[in-house]
N, C-alpha and C positions, 0 to 999 in steps of 0.2 A: 588480513588477506581477503576476507569476504568483502570488506568495505572497498578495497581497491577494485575488485571485480564488479561490485555494484556501481561504482563511479564510472568505470569503463563502459559498462552496459548503458548507463544513463547517457554518456556522451555519444555513443553510437546511436542510441534511440533518438536523441535530439537532432542528430545530423540526418539520419535516414528516414525518420517518420515524415517530414514534409515531402521528401522525394516520393515515398510510397503513396501518400495521400493523393498526390497529383498525378501519378502515373498508373496506379492500379485500376482506377475506373475506366481508363482507356481499354483495358483488357476485360472489362465486365466484372471486375472484382470490387465489391463494395465492402471495404474494411470497416467503415464507421457503423454500418448496420449489421455487423456480424455478431450474433449473440454468442457464438462459440468462442470468439476472441475475448469477448467481455467476461464470460464465465472463466476462461483460462486465466485471464489477468487477475480476477478476484481470487481464484484459488491459489495462484502463485503468491500473491500478496498475503493471503491468509497464512499460508504455510511458512514463508520466509519471515514475515513480520511477526507472526505468532511465536515462532521459535526464538527469535531475538528477544522478545518481551518476556517469554517464559523463562529463558535462561537468566535474564536480569532479575526477574522476580525470585527465582529459586536460589540463585547464587549470590545476589548482591543486596537488593533493597527490600524485598518482601512486601511491596506496596501493591495491594489488590486493585486500587483505583486505576492504575495504568492498564491492567488487563481489561478492566470494565470499559475504559475509554476506547481501547482498541476493538473489543468485541462489539460495542455499541456502534462505533464508527463503521465497522465492516457490515453490520446488519443494516445500517442506514443506506450504505452504498448499494447493497443488494436490493433493498426495498425500492430505491430509486429506479431500478431497472424494470419494475413492473408497471410503471406509469410513464410512458414516453410522451414527450412534448408538453409536459405540464410544469407549473411552478414547483410542485412538490418534488419532481424529479431533480430539478436544479438544487433546491434547498437540501434535499436528502443527500445527494452526492457531495455537495460542497461541505455540508455540516459533517457528514461522515468522514470525509477526507481530512477535515480540520481536526476531528477527534483522534484519528489515527496518527496524524502528524504530532499532535500534542503528546500522545502516549509515547511515541518514539523519542521525541526531544527530551521529555522528562526522564525516560528510561536511560537515555544516553547521559544526561546530567548526573543522575544518581549513580550510574556505573562509573563515571569518571571520578566521583567523589570517594569511591571505595578505595581504601588503602590496604585492606587485608582480604582480598577476594580469592575465591577458589579458582584454580586454573583448570577448566574443562571445556 
């Protein structure tokens, strides 16, 4: 059920974001330079993504490296926010996002392989 909601949110995001990016500056709202939006996005990602990985870790696979990938990736994305306009920002954010994605994909693969999982 959460996956369906996340997919729907993604679809709405992909449709509305270009519209928002082009119209909000007309009203004096700079969404791309908004630190509060960035912090909110990272916190939501940390909470939802962390919960999914923690659940997989505790109930299914017990692989610590997935949690380490996720944590390191999130730290890299946060670190990238402290140096705007540099190569480090791009490398940190892309590298961090890659680690987070790898952790989620591996967690999903391990969870799908589980035949005797707890249901919680």
